[in-house]
C-alpha positions as CSV (number, residue, x, y, z in Angstrom):
1,M,-16.8,20.4,-0.4
2,Q,-20.2,19.6,1.2
3,G,-21.8,22.7,-0.6
4,A,-20.6,21.5,-3.8
5,P,-23.5,20.6,-6.7
6,D,-23.0,17.3,-7.9
7,T,-22.9,18.1,-11.5
8,R,-19.8,20.3,-11.3
9,R,-18.2,16.7,-9.3
10,R,-19.2,15.2,-12.3
11,T,-17.4,16.0,-14.6
12,L,-14.3,16.5,-13.6
13,L,-12.8,14.4,-15.6
14,R,-12.3,15.4,-18.8
15,G,-13.2,12.1,-21.6
16,G,-12.8,8.5,-20.9
17,L,-9.0,8.6,-19.4
18,L,-10.0,5.5,-16.8
19,A,-11.4,2.7,-17.8
20,T,-7.3,2.4,-18.8
21,A,-6.7,2.3,-15.6
22,A,-9.9,0.0,-15.1
23,A,-11.2,1.6,-12.1
24,T,-14.5,3.1,-12.4
25,L,-14.8,7.1,-11.7
26,P,-17.8,6.8,-8.8
27,S,-20.5,8.6,-8.8
28,F,-19.8,12.0,-6.4
29,A,-23.5,11.9,-4.7
30,A,-23.5,12.7,-0.9
31,A,-22.4,9.7,1.3
32,A,-23.8,8.2,4.3
33,T,-23.4,7.8,7.1
34,P,-22.3,3.5,6.7
35,P,-24.4,1.3,8.4
36,P,-23.0,-0.7,11.7
37,R,-20.5,-2.9,10.2
38,D,-22.5,-7.1,9.9
39,D,-21.3,-9.6,12.8
40,S,-20.6,-12.1,10.3
41,A,-17.7,-11.8,9.6
42,P,-15.9,-13.2,6.5
43,L,-13.7,-15.4,7.0
44,A,-9.9,-15.7,4.8
45,R,-7.0,-18.2,4.7
46,V,-3.7,-16.4,3.4
47,R,-0.3,-18.7,3.5
48,S,1.1,-17.3,6.1
49,G,-2.8,-18.1,8.2
50,A,-6.6,-17.3,8.6
51,L,-8.1,-14.2,8.8
52,R,-11.2,-13.1,10.0
53,G,-12.4,-9.4,9.0
54,Y,-15.7,-7.8,9.0
55,R,-18.8,-6.0,6.9
56,D,-19.0,-3.0,5.9
57,Q,-22.0,-2.4,3.3
58,D,-21.3,-5.8,2.1
59,I,-18.4,-5.9,1.2
60,C,-15.9,-7.7,2.8
61,V,-13.3,-5.6,4.4
62,F,-9.6,-6.8,5.8
63,K,-7.5,-5.0,7.6
64,G,-3.8,-5.1,8.7
65,I,-2.8,-8.6,6.4
66,P,0.9,-8.7,6.8
67,Y,2.4,-9.5,3.8
68,G,6.5,-9.1,5.2
69,G,7.9,-9.9,8.2
70,D,9.2,-7.1,11.0
71,T,11.9,-5.5,8.8
72,A,13.1,-4.2,12.8
73,A,15.7,-7.2,12.6
74,R,16.3,-7.1,8.4
75,R,16.8,-2.7,9.1
76,F,18.1,-1.5,6.0
77,Q,17.3,-5.1,3.7
78,A,15.6,-6.0,1.8
79,P,11.6,-8.1,2.7
80,L,11.4,-11.7,3.8
81,Q,7.8,-13.2,4.4
82,E,6.0,-13.3,7.3
83,T,6.1,-14.5,10.0
84,P,2.9,-17.7,9.7
85,W,-0.1,-17.8,13.0
86,Q,-1.7,-20.9,13.9
87,D,-5.1,-18.7,15.3
88,V,-8.0,-17.4,13.3
89,R,-6.4,-14.0,13.4
90,D,-8.0,-10.7,13.8
91,A,-8.1,-8.3,10.6
92,S,-10.9,-5.4,11.3
93,G,-7.4,-3.5,12.2
94,F,-5.5,-1.7,10.9
95,G,-1.1,-2.3,11.0
96,A,1.6,0.6,12.4
97,A,2.2,2.7,9.9
98,A,6.1,2.9,8.4
99,P,8.5,5.2,11.4
100,Q,7.7,8.5,10.6
101,L,7.8,12.3,12.3
102,K,4.1,13.6,13.3
103,A,2.5,10.2,12.7
104,S,-1.1,10.8,13.2
105,E,-0.9,7.0,14.2
106,P,1.1,4.5,16.1
107,T,4.2,4.3,14.5
108,S,6.3,0.7,14.0
109,E,9.0,-1.2,11.8
110,D,7.0,-4.3,11.8
111,C,5.0,-2.6,9.4
112,L,4.3,-4.5,6.2
113,F,0.6,-4.8,5.6
114,L,-2.2,-4.5,3.3
115,N,-5.2,-3.8,3.5
116,V,-8.6,-5.1,1.0
117,W,-11.4,-4.7,0.1
118,T,-13.7,-7.1,-2.2
119,P,-17.0,-7.8,-2.8
120,G,-17.2,-11.1,-2.4
121,L,-14.6,-14.1,-1.4
122,R,-13.4,-16.9,-3.4
123,D,-16.4,-16.8,-6.0
124,G,-14.6,-17.1,-8.9
125,G,-14.8,-13.5,-9.4
126,K,-11.9,-12.6,-11.7
127,R,-12.5,-8.6,-10.0
128,P,-10.1,-6.0,-11.3
129,V,-7.5,-5.8,-8.5
130,L,-7.3,-1.9,-7.2
131,F,-3.5,-1.2,-5.5
132,Y,-3.8,2.3,-4.2
133,I,0.3,3.3,-2.6
134,H,-0.3,6.5,-0.4
135,G,1.3,9.9,-1.0
136,G,3.6,11.4,1.5
137,G,6.7,11.9,-1.4
138,Y,8.4,9.2,-0.2
139,T,9.2,9.8,3.9
140,T,5.7,10.2,5.4
141,G,1.9,8.6,5.1
142,S,0.3,5.0,5.2
143,G,-2.2,2.4,3.8
144,S,-5.0,3.6,6.1
145,D,-6.4,7.6,5.7
146,P,-9.5,7.8,5.1
147,L,-10.0,9.1,1.7
148,Y,-8.4,6.2,0.4
149,D,-11.5,3.5,2.3
150,G,-12.5,1.2,-0.6
151,V,-16.2,0.6,0.0
152,R,-17.4,3.3,-2.6
153,L,-15.0,2.4,-4.7
154,C,-15.3,-1.3,-4.1
155,K,-19.7,-0.7,-5.0
156,R,-19.3,1.3,-8.0
157,G,-16.8,-1.2,-10.0
158,D,-17.5,-4.1,-8.8
159,V,-12.9,-4.1,-8.2
160,V,-10.9,-5.4,-4.4
161,V,-9.5,-2.1,-4.0
162,I,-5.9,-2.9,-2.5
163,T,-3.3,-0.1,-0.1
164,V,-0.3,-0.8,1.6
165,N,1.9,0.4,3.9
166,H,5.9,0.8,3.1
167,R,9.2,1.2,4.8
168,L,9.7,5.0,3.8
169,N,12.3,8.0,4.6
170,L,16.0,7.0,5.7
171,F,14.0,3.2,6.8
172,G,13.5,3.2,3.3
173,Y,16.4,5.4,0.9
174,L,18.8,5.4,2.7
175,S,21.2,4.4,0.7
176,L,24.3,2.9,2.3
177,A,25.8,0.6,-0.1
178,Q,29.0,2.2,-1.3
179,L,30.8,2.5,2.6
180,G,31.6,-0.6,2.2
181,D,29.2,-3.2,3.8
182,A,28.0,-5.1,1.3
183,S,24.3,-6.4,3.4
184,F,23.1,-2.7,2.3
185,A,23.5,-3.4,-1.3
186,D,19.1,-3.1,-1.5
187,S,19.5,-0.2,1.2
188,G,18.5,3.0,-1.3
189,N,15.8,1.3,-2.9
190,A,14.4,-1.0,-0.1
191,G,10.9,1.3,0.4
192,Q,10.8,0.1,-3.5
193,L,11.3,-3.7,-2.7
194,D,8.0,-4.1,-0.3
195,L,6.3,-2.7,-3.1
196,I,7.3,-5.8,-5.0
197,H,7.0,-8.2,-2.5
198,A,3.3,-6.3,-1.5
199,L,2.7,-7.3,-4.8
200,Q,3.8,-10.6,-4.7
201,W,1.4,-11.6,-1.8
202,V,-1.1,-10.1,-4.6
203,R,-0.7,-12.3,-7.4
204,Q,-0.2,-14.7,-4.6
205,H,-3.7,-14.5,-3.2
206,A,-5.9,-12.4,-6.1
207,A,-8.0,-15.1,-6.3
208,E,-8.5,-16.0,-2.6
209,F,-10.5,-12.7,-2.2
210,G,-12.1,-12.4,-5.5
211,G,-9.5,-11.2,-7.7
212,D,-7.9,-11.3,-10.8
213,A,-4.3,-12.0,-10.8
214,G,-3.4,-10.8,-14.1
215,N,-5.9,-8.0,-14.1
216,V,-3.5,-5.2,-11.9
217,T,-3.5,-1.4,-11.5
218,V,-1.4,0.1,-9.7
219,F,-2.6,3.4,-9.0
220,G,-1.3,6.1,-6.9
221,Q,-1.4,10.7,-5.6
222,S,1.4,11.9,-5.6
223,G,4.8,10.0,-3.7
224,G,2.2,6.9,-4.4
225,G,2.4,8.2,-8.4
226,A,5.9,8.7,-8.2
227,K,7.0,5.0,-6.7
228,I,5.3,3.6,-9.2
229,A,6.9,5.6,-12.3
230,T,9.9,4.0,-10.5
231,L,8.5,0.0,-10.0
232,M,7.9,0.4,-14.3
233,A,11.8,0.9,-14.3
234,M,12.5,-2.2,-11.7
235,P,13.0,-5.9,-13.1
236,A,11.3,-7.4,-9.8
237,A,8.4,-5.5,-10.0
238,R,7.6,-6.8,-13.6
239,G,5.0,-8.7,-15.1
240,L,3.3,-7.6,-11.3
241,F,1.0,-4.7,-13.3
242,H,-0.7,-4.3,-16.4
243,R,-1.7,-0.5,-15.6
244,A,-0.5,2.2,-14.7
245,W,-2.6,5.4,-12.9
246,T,0.0,7.8,-11.5
247,M,-2.0,11.0,-10.0
248,S,-0.2,14.1,-9.7
249,G,3.3,12.3,-9.0
250,Q,6.0,11.9,-11.5
251,Q,9.5,10.2,-11.2
252,V,11.7,11.3,-14.1
253,T,15.2,10.5,-13.1
254,V,15.4,9.2,-9.8
255,A,18.5,10.1,-7.1
256,G,22.5,9.2,-8.9
257,P,24.4,6.8,-6.3
258,R,27.1,9.9,-5.1
259,A,24.3,12.3,-4.4
260,A,22.5,9.1,-2.5
261,T,25.9,8.5,-0.5
262,Q,26.2,12.7,0.2
263,R,23.0,11.9,1.9
264,A,23.7,9.1,3.5
265,Q,27.4,10.6,4.5
266,L,25.9,14.2,6.1
267,L,23.0,11.9,8.2
268,L,26.4,10.3,9.4
269,D,27.0,13.6,10.0
270,A,24.4,14.7,11.9
271,L,25.0,11.7,14.1
272,K,29.0,11.4,14.4
273,M,29.8,8.0,13.7
274,S,32.6,8.0,10.4
275,P,31.9,5.2,7.5
276,G,33.1,2.5,9.4
277,E,30.8,2.4,12.1
278,I,27.3,2.3,10.1
279,A,27.0,-1.7,11.2
280,H,25.8,0.2,14.9
281,M,23.1,2.1,12.5
282,R,20.5,-1.2,13.2
283,T,20.4,-0.4,16.6
284,L,20.2,2.8,17.2
285,P,16.4,3.9,18.3
286,V,14.1,5.2,15.6
287,A,13.4,8.5,17.4
288,Q,17.5,9.5,16.7
289,L,17.8,8.2,13.3
290,L,14.9,10.1,12.3
291,A,15.8,13.8,14.0
292,A,19.2,13.0,12.4
293,A,17.5,13.1,8.9
294,Q,15.8,16.6,10.1
295,V,19.8,18.2,9.3
296,R,18.9,20.7,5.8
297,D,19.4,18.8,2.3
298,P,21.6,21.6,0.6
299,S,20.2,20.0,-3.0
300,R,16.7,20.5,-2.5
301,V,14.8,24.2,-3.1
302,E,13.0,24.8,-0.9
303,N,14.4,24.6,3.0
304,S,14.2,21.6,4.0
305,A,15.5,18.2,5.3
306,L,17.6,15.2,3.9
307,Y,15.4,13.7,1.3
308,F,15.3,10.0,1.1
309,G,14.0,8.6,-2.4
310,P,14.8,6.1,-5.1
311,V,18.8,5.2,-5.8
312,L,20.3,4.2,-9.2
313,D,22.4,0.4,-7.8
314,A,22.9,-1.1,-11.4
315,R,21.0,-3.8,-9.2
316,N,16.8,-2.8,-8.0
317,V,15.9,0.1,-10.2
318,P,19.4,-0.5,-12.9
319,V,18.2,2.4,-15.1
320,H,16.3,6.6,-14.5
321,P,12.6,5.2,-14.6
322,F,12.1,8.2,-17.6
323,W,15.2,9.1,-18.6
324,P,16.9,9.4,-21.5
325,T,13.5,7.4,-22.7
326,A,10.3,5.1,-21.0
327,P,11.1,1.1,-19.7
328,L,11.1,-0.8,-22.1
329,Q,10.1,-3.3,-19.5
330,S,6.5,-1.6,-19.3
331,A,6.0,-0.4,-23.1
332,R,3.0,-2.2,-23.0
333,I,1.1,-1.7,-19.7
334,P,-1.6,1.1,-20.8
335,M,-0.7,4.0,-18.8
336,V,-2.1,7.4,-17.6
337,I,-0.7,10.5,-16.0
338,G,-2.9,13.3,-14.3
339,N,-2.2,16.1,-12.3
340,T,-5.0,19.4,-11.6
341,R,-5.0,21.7,-12.7
342,D,-3.8,24.2,-9.6
343,E,-1.3,21.7,-8.4
344,T,0.6,24.3,-6.0
345,R,-2.2,26.0,-4.2
346,G,-2.0,22.7,-2.0
347,F,1.3,24.0,-0.7
348,L,1.6,27.3,-1.4
349,G,-2.0,28.6,-0.2
350,N,-1.8,29.0,3.6
351,D,0.4,32.4,3.3
352,A,-2.2,34.8,2.5
353,K,0.9,36.9,0.9
354,N,1.1,34.2,-2.4
355,F,-2.5,35.3,-2.6
356,A,-1.6,39.8,-2.4
357,L,1.2,39.6,-4.6
358,S,2.3,42.7,-7.1
359,W,4.1,42.8,-10.2
360,D,6.9,43.8,-8.6
361,E,7.7,40.9,-5.9
362,L,6.8,38.6,-7.4
363,P,10.8,37.9,-9.2
364,A,11.6,37.1,-6.3
365,R,8.5,35.0,-5.0
366,L,9.0,33.2,-7.6
367,E,12.2,32.1,-8.0
368,A,12.4,30.9,-4.1
369,Q,9.8,28.5,-6.4
370,Q,11.4,27.4,-9.4
371,Y,12.2,23.8,-9.7
372,V,13.6,24.7,-12.8
373,D,17.5,27.2,-13.1
374,L,15.4,29.4,-14.9
375,L,15.4,33.2,-14.7
376,P,11.5,33.8,-13.0
377,Q,11.3,37.6,-15.6
378,A,11.4,35.8,-18.1
379,V,8.8,32.8,-17.1
380,I,7.3,35.7,-16.2
381,A,7.3,37.4,-19.3
382,Q,6.0,34.2,-21.3
383,Y,2.5,34.0,-18.9
384,R,1.8,37.6,-19.4
385,R,2.5,37.1,-23.4
386,L,0.1,34.1,-22.8
387,Y,-2.3,35.1,-20.8
388,P,-2.9,38.5,-20.6
389,Q,-5.4,38.4,-17.7
390,Y,-3.9,36.7,-15.1
391,T,-2.5,38.3,-11.5
392,P,1.0,38.4,-10.5
393,S,-0.9,35.3,-8.2
394,Q,-2.0,33.2,-10.9
395,V,0.9,33.8,-12.7
396,F,2.7,32.8,-10.0
397,F,0.4,29.3,-8.9
398,A,0.4,28.8,-12.6
399,A,4.5,28.7,-13.5
400,T,4.9,26.0,-9.9
401,T,2.5,23.9,-10.9
402,A,3.9,23.8,-14.2
403,G,7.8,23.4,-12.6
404,R,6.2,21.7,-10.3
405,S,4.3,19.0,-11.8
406,W,3.5,19.4,-15.4
407,R,7.7,19.7,-16.2
408,G,7.4,16.2,-14.8
409,A,4.3,14.4,-16.8
410,V,5.3,16.2,-20.0
411,E,8.2,14.0,-19.7
412,E,6.7,11.2,-18.5
413,A,4.2,11.0,-21.7
414,E,6.9,11.9,-24.9
415,A,8.8,9.1,-23.4
416,R,6.1,7.2,-23.4
417,A,4.7,8.1,-27.2
418,R,8.4,8.4,-28.8
419,Q,7.7,4.2,-27.6
420,G,4.6,4.2,-29.2
421,A,3.4,2.7,-25.9
422,P,-0.5,3.9,-24.6
423,T,-0.7,6.9,-22.8
424,W,-3.4,9.5,-22.1
425,A,-3.0,12.3,-19.8
426,Y,-5.8,14.6,-17.9
427,Q,-5.8,17.4,-15.6
428,L,-8.2,18.3,-13.3
429,D,-9.6,20.9,-13.1
430,W,-13.2,21.3,-11.2
431,G,-12.7,23.2,-8.1
432,S,-13.1,23.0,-4.6
433,P,-15.5,25.6,-4.0
434,L,-13.6,25.9,0.3
435,D,-13.2,29.0,1.3
436,D,-15.0,30.9,-1.7
437,G,-12.9,28.3,-4.0
438,K,-9.9,29.6,-3.5
439,F,-7.5,26.5,-3.3
440,G,-9.2,25.6,-6.3
441,A,-7.9,22.2,-8.2
442,F,-5.4,22.4,-5.2
443,H,-2.9,19.4,-4.9
444,T,-5.2,15.3,-3.8
445,L,-8.1,16.7,-4.5
446,D,-8.5,14.5,-6.3
447,I,-8.0,11.2,-4.0
448,P,-11.9,11.9,-2.2
449,L,-13.3,12.2,-6.1
450,V,-11.8,9.2,-7.4
451,F,-12.3,6.8,-3.8
452,D,-16.0,8.7,-3.9
453,N,-14.7,9.3,0.1
454,I,-16.1,13.2,-0.4
455,R,-17.6,12.7,2.8
456,Q,-14.5,11.3,4.7
457,P,-12.6,13.8,6.9
458,G,-9.6,15.7,5.5
459,S,-11.3,15.7,2.0
């Protein structure tokens, strides 16, 4: 994105959508290389001990702050508070990410860490707190991606920025509740409970980091947005955040208990275990569990491994997030719902064939990617009627984006509209100039723009 003119960057979002989310869009001028860190290390005190961070461009940075205990001892269970420490803890490096395949950083079941960027400590600043939840579905990712660095966002808006790690995939969302062991009652939503635990930590410590515990915005992209939609329907999350912004991430319904249990049984089959042996899963090696979870999920449109996500457990998630209605507990929370114009070019754009489709090839190619059970020929006919100038490839990317991303966003927005809840929707139209613009406004493009990190690796 280095060759993109500033004038194009500044027009990427139309309207004043982001003010409601208590986050001002950053300026998108090119970022210079950050200066060396200031040696006058800032100190903070949290419930479990003292922290020593560092300064980056006058912003106080604290990384790898524990907000919960090692989950290995409580695998598939709700989190507990972290263990206190005696000496001043070094908070200059990120904590481990949650266990996942093909991670580019250290992983561990001891993964409940968050990171804080703030312009001031204990100064009564009452700054808005922006709590970012990473994407990667419910399967991968962490809060330490360079694109999430909060320095420039802090400087732009005088806000406190927080990113978080939490349990993922089977460690965060494997539902064992129906298989006879009462100690696993929370297993299908453990990852969501981690996020609630982190938000409780934020409420307790916002003032220490110059923030306002009564002005917390949760925002997240892709899977992060879906996690937020689910939090909005979780009674334990009530009152922990006051604004919500989802970027290319929706969660209209969650997995029902039967479907979630069927996936758990498929995992047990891959492990050659019976339901009566699930207690042994507490001690199986992480790598063995992750490998077993790669068995194909027969319920998925795409050819993918087992899906793990939030579960309708009548305990932590008592209702579907946005079906048949929006959650009443969140009706007063302002919400921004967004997508990018060319979402699926980020998923499907690396296949050159998708840019050279014929009308004859399009139905089969579209059907293979449909998230909605419709006749592809009927979908194509509607696009050709509404957009006669579109090529087959343009119809392919537009239709897959609509089915994958906009359907859920529209359902969420309409459910909140019926409720009279304050809601805004937007679409990012500005496209990246990379590769002669072939990817357009693809999935994840909004992240570096929002954080003003267009020079970071991966942007």
